N, C-alpha and C positions, 0 to 999 in steps of 0.2 A: 750268232751275233745279236739278232733281234731279241731273242730270249734273254740274253745277258743285259741288254738295255732295259727291258721291262723289269727284270729282277732288280737292277740297280735303282731304277726309279721307285719301285715298290719299297725297297729297303730305305731309300732316302725319305719317303713319306712316313714310314714307320718311325724312323729316327726323329723326324720332325715332331710327330705326335709325342714320342717319348720325351723329347726336350721340353715340350709344353707342360707335361705332367711333372717333369723333373724340376722345372723352374716355378711351378705354381705354388709350391709350399716347400722351400728348401729346408726349413727347420724340421718339418716332418720327415723329409728324406734323410736328414742327418740322424734323426732319432731311429729311423729304420735301420740305417747302417750301424748305429750304436747297438741296437738290440741284436742285430745279426752277429756283431762282433762279440757281444756278451754270451750268446749261445755257443759260439765257437770256442770262447774261452772256457765255458763250462765243460764242453767236450774235452778240451785239452787238459783241464784239471782232472777230469775223470780218468783220462789216459795216464796222467802223471801218477795218480793214486795207484792205478793198476801196476805201473812200472815200479813204483816204490815197493809194492808187494813182492815183485821179482827180486829187487835188491835185498829185501829183508830175508827172502828165502836163500839167496846165495850167501848172505852174511851168516845165516844159521848153518849152512853147509861148511863154510870156512871154520866156524867155531867147532863144529863136529870133527872136522879134519884135524884141527889143532889138538883136540882132546885125544883123538886116536893116535896121533904121532907121539904125544907125550906118553901114552900108555905103552905103545910098542917100544919106545926108547927105554922105558923102565924095565919092561920084560926082557928085552935084548940084553941089557946090562946085568940083569939078575941071572940069566942063564950063563952069561960069560963068566960071572963070578963063581957060579956053581960048577964051571968046567964043562958044561954041556954045549959044545960048540955047534952041534948039529941043530939042536932046537934054537939056539941063539941065531944061527944062520937063517933059519926059517923065519924068525921074527924080524930079522934084519931086512930080509927081502920084502916082507909086508910093510915094514917101516919105510923102505925106499918108495914103494908104490903109494903109500899114504902121503909122503912128502910131495911126490909129483902131483898127486890129485889136489893136495892143499895149495900148491903153487899155482896150478891151473885155476882153481876156484878163486884164489887171491887176485889173479889177473882179471878174471871175469868180474869180481867184486869192484876192483878199481875202475874198470871200464864202465860198469853200470853206475857206480857212484858219480863218476865224471859226467856221464850222459844225463843222469838225474839232476845233478847240480845245474848243468847248462839249461836243461828244459825248465827247471824251476825258475832260474833267472829270467828266461824268456817270458814265462807266464807272469811273473811278478812285474816285469817291465810292461807287458801288454796290459796288465791290470792298472798300472799307473797311467798309461796312455788313455785307457778307457775313462778313468776318473777325470783326467784333463779334458777329454772329449765331452764328457757329460757336463762339466762346468762351462765349457765353451758353448755347448748347445744352449744351456740356460742363458748365458750372456747374449748370444746371438738372438735368441727368441725375445729377450727383453729389449734389445736394441732395435729389432725389427718392429716390435709393437710400438715402442716409443717414437721411432721415426715415422711410422704410419700415423700415429696420433698427431705428431707435429705437422705432417703434411695435411691432414684433415683440418687442423686448426688454421694453417695458412690459407687453405681454400675457403674456410668459413670467414676469415678476416677479409678476404676479397669479396665474398658474396654479400656480407653484411656491411658493406661500405654504404653508409647512408647518404648517398649522393642523389641529388634531384633527378639525375639522368637515368638512374637505375629503377627497377621495379620497387625495391624496398623504399627508395626515396619517395616515389609517388605514393606508396601506401602510407608512409609516415605523414606526408602532406595531407592525405585524406583524413587520417586520424586526428591531426592537429586541427583541421577545419571543424571536424565534428566536436572536438573539445571546446573550441571557441564558440560554436553555436550553442552548445549546452550551457556554457558559462553565461552567454548573452541572455538566454531564456531565464536563467536564475536571477540575473541582475534586473531584467525587466519585471519579473514577478516581485522582486524585493522593492523596486521603485513604485510599482502599482500598489503594493500593500501599504505604502505610506501616504497615498493619495487621500485627502479629506481629513487627515489627522489634525492639521492645524484648525480647520473649521470645527471639528468635534471638540477640541480643547477649548476654543474660544466660546463655544456654546456652553460647555461645562462651567467656564468661569462666569459667564453671564447668569446662568442659573444660580450659581453660588452667590453672586452679588444680589440678585433679586430675592433669594431666600434670606440673606442677611438683612436686606432693607425691610422685608416683611416682618422679620423678627424684631427689628428695632421699632417699627411702627406699633407692633403689639406691645412692646415694653412701654412705649409712650402712653398707650391707652390704659395700661395697668398702673401707670404712674411710677413705674420702675425706672424710667428715664425721662428727662425733660426734653422738649423739642429743641432747646438750644444746644444741647450736647450731642444731638444726632448729626453725624458728618454727612449731611445731604449733598454738600458740594462735591465731595470726593466720590460719592455714589453716583451723582449725576455725571461727574466727569468720566467715571468708569463705564457708566451705562449710556454715555452720549450717543454712540452709534446706534445702539438698539432703540433709544428713545426717538432719535431722529427718524429711524426707519418706521417706528410706530406712527409718528406724526404724519409722515408722508403717506402711509397707508390710510390714515383717518381723513386727510384732505382728499 
């Protein structure tokens, strides 16, 4: 009794392990069953070929029996016409045996032809079923892979939910802050690069006016321009701040 319980428990565990392997990759299991069935079908086809050889041999025997019967019939008729009943009787006895043998062989041939036809139909049907099974395995394999991909996509869509409460949401916030900081640095650098531009431009304008004034004075000295035509008022107006600055420094 105790041994029976141990044995039952052991068999149950083995069955459990077998079920784990069985369910781990069902498509591979189906392919294994398919390949095994294909091998069995090959063996059945080989056996059918050998059986067909037997049918052909019996067919040849029936054909030989038929030729023998025809020959014996012709010889029996010939001896009867010749009036040789003794010889005709001898051929008639052989003819009777040949007909019996031909009838037996015909019966065997019909039986073998029927058996061959039935087995051929079974193998053809099994071959059709194997083709259906192969297509079904391909379909199941594709559907399993597609469903697995859909499941992974569903998991990823949940994982990559950019919510602030998730790790990815926090990481995204850090990235956005760094982007803002970098953009702030770029803006500050741009603003600082414009510092002093107005003063530089004002100084350049002042130098240009002073150069124009010096040129006009030189033209007056050369007599190329009269003092009355020199627009000193506009120059003084333009150079007002600079002149005032100079006077202040002189005082």
